[in-house]
C-alpha positions, 0 to 999 in steps of 0.5 A: 538488494532488499526484499520483502516477505509477503504472505497473501494468505495471512494478509487476507485474514487481517482486519486492517486488510479487510477495512482497507479494501472495503473503504476503497471498494476493491476486491481481495485480489485487487487489494493484495495486488496493490499492496504487493506492488506498493511494497515492491515499488517502494523497495526499488526507490527506497530500500529501507522502506522509509517513505518520509517526505513522499507525497500521496501522488508519488506513491499513487504514480508508482503503483499506477493509481494516480487518479485517487492518490489522496483517497488511497494514501488516507486509507493506507494511513487509517488502516495501519499500512503506513506510519505517520509522515 
């Protein structure tokens, strides 16, 4: 079983985290919750964490954010939370 180490106190201090959450208009806790949920869900469906071929709407659906799939995907890409597809 795959697992991920997630240190919220460290993530909160990253500039890319700040820029990501500000772009989306999210609070610190909302953005932390989203990222934690995102990687938890990814590991459930893709144990190696590789999202190659995934579409923004699929990722948004996994995390319950289907209303703004492209916006969230773009922010994840721009701020270094995802690699290029």
